[in-house]
C-alpha positions in Angstrom: -45.8 -13.1 -5.0 -43.5 -16.4 -3.8 -40.1 -17.0 -4.2 -39.6 -20.3 -6.5 -36.8 -22.1 -6.0 -35.8 -24.8 -8.7 -33.2 -27.3 -9.1 -31.6 -27.6 -12.3 -29.3 -30.5 -13.0 -26.6 -29.9 -15.7 -25.7 -32.6 -18.4 -22.7 -32.5 -21.0 -24.1 -30.2 -23.8 -26.2 -27.9 -21.5 -26.5 -24.4 -23.5 -25.0 -22.7 -20.0 -21.5 -24.9 -20.2 -18.6 -23.0 -21.5 -17.0 -24.9 -24.9 -14.4 -27.0 -23.6 -11.3 -25.6 -24.2 -7.7 -25.6 -22.1 -8.5 -22.6 -20.5 -12.1 -24.0 -19.3 -13.0 -26.9 -17.0 -15.8 -28.7 -18.6 -18.2 -28.0 -16.0 -17.9 -24.1 -16.3 -21.2 -22.2 -16.7 -21.8 -18.8 -18.0 -24.4 -16.6 -17.3 -25.3 -13.6 -19.6 -25.5 -10.1 -17.9 -24.8 -11.7 -14.6 -23.1 -10.2 -11.6 -20.8 -12.8 -9.8 -21.0 -12.2 -6.0 -18.6 -12.9 -3.3 -18.5 -14.3 0.0 -19.4 -11.6 2.9 -21.3 -9.5 0.4 -24.5 -8.5 -1.0 -26.0 -6.6 -3.9 -29.6 -4.9 -4.9 -31.2 -5.6 -8.0 -33.8 -2.9 -9.4 -35.8 -2.5 -12.5 -33.9 -2.0 -15.0 -30.6 -2.7 -13.7 -28.3 -4.0 -16.7 -27.5 -7.1 -14.2 -30.2 -9.5 -14.8 -29.3 -12.2 -12.2 -26.8 -12.6 -9.5 -24.8 -15.9 -9.8 -22.2 -17.4 -7.4 -21.1 -20.5 -5.7 -23.1 -22.2 -2.5 -21.8 -21.2 0.7 -22.8 -21.5 4.1 -25.7 -19.3 4.0 -27.4 -17.6 1.0 -30.1 -15.1 1.4 -32.5 -13.7 -1.3 -35.3 -11.1 -0.5 -37.6 -9.8 -2.7 -40.1 -6.8 -2.2 -43.2 -6.6 -3.6 -43.6 -3.0 -3.5 -40.1 -1.9 -4.9 -39.9 -4.9 -7.0 -36.3 -4.7 -5.7 -34.6 -8.0 -4.9 -31.7 -8.4 -2.4 -28.9 -11.6 -2.3 -26.5 -11.8 0.7 -23.8 -14.5 0.5 -22.7 -15.1 4.2 -19.1 -16.8 4.5 -18.2 -19.3 6.3 -18.0 -17.5 9.8 -21.2 -16.4 10.0 -22.4 -13.9 12.7 -25.1 -11.7 13.2 -24.6 -8.3 12.6 -27.1 -5.4 12.4 -25.5 -4.6 8.9 -27.5 -7.1 7.8 -30.5 -4.5 7.9 -28.6 -2.8 5.3 -29.6 -4.8 2.3 -33.6 -4.2 3.5 -33.3 -0.8 3.9 -31.9 -0.5 0.1 -34.7 -3.2 -0.5 -37.6 -0.9 0.4 -36.2 2.3 -0.6 -37.3 4.3 2.8 -40.9 2.9 1.9 -42.8 0.7 3.8 -42.3 -2.8 2.0 -43.4 -6.2 2.1 -40.8 -8.7 1.7 -40.3 -12.4 1.5 -36.8 -14.3 2.2 -35.7 -17.2 1.5 -32.8 -18.6 2.7 -30.5 -21.9 1.8 -27.9 -23.5 3.8 -25.4 -26.5 3.3 -27.0 -30.1 4.7 -25.6 -30.5 8.2 -25.7 -26.5 9.1 -27.1 -25.6 12.2 -30.5 -24.2 11.1 -30.7 -22.5 14.6 -28.0 -20.0 13.4 -30.7 -18.2 11.4 -32.7 -17.7 14.1 -31.2 -14.4 15.5 -31.1 -12.9 11.7 -34.8 -13.3 11.0 -35.7 -11.8 14.4 -33.0 -8.9 13.8 -34.9 -8.4 10.0 -38.5 -9.0 11.3 -37.9 -6.4 14.0 -37.2 -3.7 11.1 -39.9 -0.8 11.4 -41.0 -0.5 7.8 -41.2 -4.2 6.7 -44.6 -5.5 6.7 -46.2 -8.6 6.1 -43.3 -10.9 6.3 -42.2 -14.1 5.3 -39.6 -16.5 6.1 -38.8 -19.9 4.6 -35.7 -22.1 4.4 -34.2 -25.2 2.8 -31.4 -26.9 2.2 -29.1 -26.7 -1.0 -29.0 -30.7 -1.5 -25.8 -30.7 -3.1 -26.1 -28.0 -5.5 -22.9 -26.2 -6.2 -24.2 -22.9 -8.1 -27.1 -20.7 -7.8 -28.4 -17.7 -9.8 -31.1 -15.3 -8.9 -33.2 -13.4 -11.0 -33.7 -9.7 -10.9 -37.2 -9.1 -11.4 -39.0 -11.7 -9.4 -36.7 -12.9 -6.6 -36.3 -16.7 -8.0 -33.8 -18.5 -7.6 -32.1 -21.7 -9.5 -29.8 -23.9 -8.0 -27.4 -25.9 -10.3 -26.2 -29.7 -9.5 -23.6 -31.6 -10.9 -24.6 -34.9 -12.9 -22.2 -38.0 -13.4 -21.4 -36.5 -17.2 -20.9 -33.3 -15.4 -19.0 -34.2 -12.0 -18.2 -30.6 -11.1 -19.4 -27.2 -11.6 -17.8 -23.9 -11.5 -18.6 -20.4 -12.7 -16.4 -18.5 -15.9 -13.6 -16.3 -14.8 -15.6 -13.2 -13.5 -14.5 -9.5 -14.7 -11.3 -8.2 -13.1 -13.6 -5.8 -10.7 -15.4 -8.7 -9.1 -12.0 -10.4 -8.7 -10.3 -7.6 -7.2 -13.3 -7.2 -4.9 -13.0 -10.9 -4.0 -9.4 -11.0 -3.0 -9.7 -7.6 -1.0 -12.3 -9.2 1.4 -10.9 -12.3 1.2 -7.5 -10.5 2.4 -9.3 -8.7 5.2 -10.8 -11.8 6.6 -7.8 -14.0 6.4 -5.5 -11.6 8.1 -7.9 -11.1 11.2 -8.5 -14.8 11.7 -11.1 -16.5 13.3 -11.1 -14.8 16.5 -12.6 -11.6 14.9 -16.1 -12.6 15.4 -17.9 -10.0 12.9 -17.1 -9.3 9.2 -20.2 -7.8 8.2 -21.0 -7.6 4.8 -19.4 -5.6 2.0 -22.2 -4.1 -0.8 -20.7 -5.3 -4.3 -23.5 -3.9 -6.3 -26.2 -1.1 -6.0 -28.6 -1.8 -8.5 -27.2 -0.1 -11.7 -23.8 -0.3 -11.3 -20.7 -1.7 -9.2 -19.3 -0.3 -6.2 -16.4 1.1 -5.1 -13.6 -1.5 -4.4 -13.4 -2.4 -0.2 -11.7 -0.2 1.9 -9.5 -2.8 3.8 -7.9 -2.1 7.2 -4.0 -1.5 8.1 -3.0 -5.2 8.5 -4.1 -6.5 5.2 -2.6 -3.2 3.7 0.6 -4.0 5.1 0.4 -7.1 3.2 -0.1 -5.7 -0.2 2.9 -3.5 0.1 4.6 -6.2 1.3 4.1 -8.4 -1.4 4.6 -5.4 -4.3 8.0 -5.6 -5.9 10.5 -2.8 -5.2 9.4 0.4 -6.5 12.8 2.2 -8.6 13.9 5.2 -7.4 13.1 8.5 -9.3 12.2 12.5 -8.5 8.8 11.3 -9.1 8.2 8.7 -6.3 11.0 10.4 -3.7 13.0 7.1 -4.2 11.0 5.0 -1.5 12.6 1.9 -1.1 10.6 -1.4 -0.7 8.8 -2.9 2.1 9.7 -4.4 4.8 8.7 -1.5 7.2 10.7 -0.7 10.4 9.5 -1.6 13.5 8.7 2.0 14.4 6.3 2.0 11.7 4.4 -1.4 13.4 4.6 0.1 16.7 2.3 3.5 15.5 0.1 1.0 13.7 -2.2 -1.5 15.6 -1.3 -4.6 17.0 -2.5 -6.6 14.4 -0.2 -4.9 11.9 2.9 -5.3 13.9 2.6 -8.9 14.1 1.5 -9.1 10.4 5.1 -7.5 9.8 6.8 -10.1 12.3 5.0 -12.9 10.5 6.0 -11.6 7.2 9.7 -11.4 8.1 10.2 -14.3 10.1 8.1 -17.2 8.5 6.8 -16.5 5.4 4.7 -19.6 4.8 3.0 -18.9 8.2 0.8 -16.2 6.4 -0.8 -18.8 4.7 -3.8 -17.3 2.8 -3.2 -14.1 3.6 0.1 -13.8 2.0 -0.7 -15.9 -0.8 -4.0 -13.7 -1.4 -2.0 -10.5 -1.1 0.8 -11.8 -3.7 -2.1 -12.8 -6.2 -3.2 -9.4 -6.0 -0.2 -8.0 -7.0 0.2 -10.6 -9.5 -2.8 -8.5 -11.5 -1.0 -5.3 -11.3 -1.8 -1.9 -10.5 -5.1 -0.9 -10.1 -7.4 2.2 -9.2 -8.4 2.0 -5.4 -11.7 2.9 -6.0 -13.1 1.3 -9.3 -10.3 -1.4 -10.0 -9.5 0.4 -13.6 -6.1 -0.8 -14.7 -5.3 1.3 -17.9 -4.0 5.0 -17.6 -3.5 5.2 -13.7 -1.9 8.4 -11.6 -0.1 7.9 -8.5 -1.4 9.4 -5.2 -0.1 13.3 -4.9 0.8 12.5 -1.7 2.2 9.3 -0.8 2.7 8.0 -4.8 2.1 4.4 -3.2 -1.6 4.0 -3.9 -3.2 4.4 -7.6 -6.2 5.7 -8.9 -7.9 6.0 -12.6 -8.1 10.0 -12.1 -8.5 12.8 -10.1 -12.1 12.4 -9.0 -11.5 9.0 -7.7 -8.5 10.0 -5.6 -10.9 12.9 -3.9 -13.6 10.3 -3.3 -10.8 7.9 -1.8 -9.5 10.6 0.6 -11.2 9.7 4.0 -10.5 6.3 3.6 -7.0 7.2 2.3 -6.0 9.8 4.4 -4.4 8.6 7.5 -2.5 6.0 5.8 -1.2 8.3 2.8 0.5 10.4 5.9 1.9 7.4 7.5 3.6 6.2 3.7 5.1 9.9 3.4 7.0 9.4 6.3 10.0 8.3 5.3 11.3 7.5 7.9 9.2 4.0 8.3 11.0 2.8 5.1 14.1 0.8 5.8 16.6 0.6 2.9 18.4 -2.7 2.0 
């Protein structure tokens, strides 16, 4: 089986175009039964999955893998700061499902990208002990702005703007995808360009969305910094709002301390990190695991994290425990 790449040029009146209203740009495309993939993320599609295609905006590197044995398809969307990581073998492991797999890989890069960047990744995947015959083939995006990948074949469609539709965008994603995207962007923007490997987050496992990303301490501080004051009552223990004291900053990683200092001294210096955190706050409270925004309960310990129920609080405990302990220490909060 060969993964096909088809170039489509969107003209006015194309059935994929959303109706032109004040809420939608004229070049907004709507794909039924699809999942929008975010940068630094990957998705696995399995036969019978309710998601029929993966869609997204083209970035530095897009990889499509299809296994002719398992009939599974993996889609990886690397970000602008692409680094080879052993985590790139994770999608392969899920693609072949523990069996010997025959995998074909197509990758796309933006014009002007260094094609040599992909070589270490190709070599890494080629060393996978359970992958037999392999096919790697590259191509350029040639001005396309959006892509879609078919679940059953791995076939790739690239969507180009035209004079009648000069720019393309995707329809607003569901709330889970939006939260996922913002959390990933916050993690990356806070760590900065000196952080060489961001790895990959799995966004879809074949039949359902995965949990929201577990982000590190520094971006968590950004979110807490952006949240409005919490009213003092018996339920929340009367915790005042951010800022944290310097004691808290010293207890946590150096990066957290720096984030606190940046927030206090020059709000604008936070750039994308602070803007992303504020956007998360604008979306309202959400379950830390599934992103649900209705019927929430507070964490029974710190009362600063939210869950849709006891099951997701229990599931999140491994990731939340240390953070929860820090937030329960009232000495870390500074009253105005």
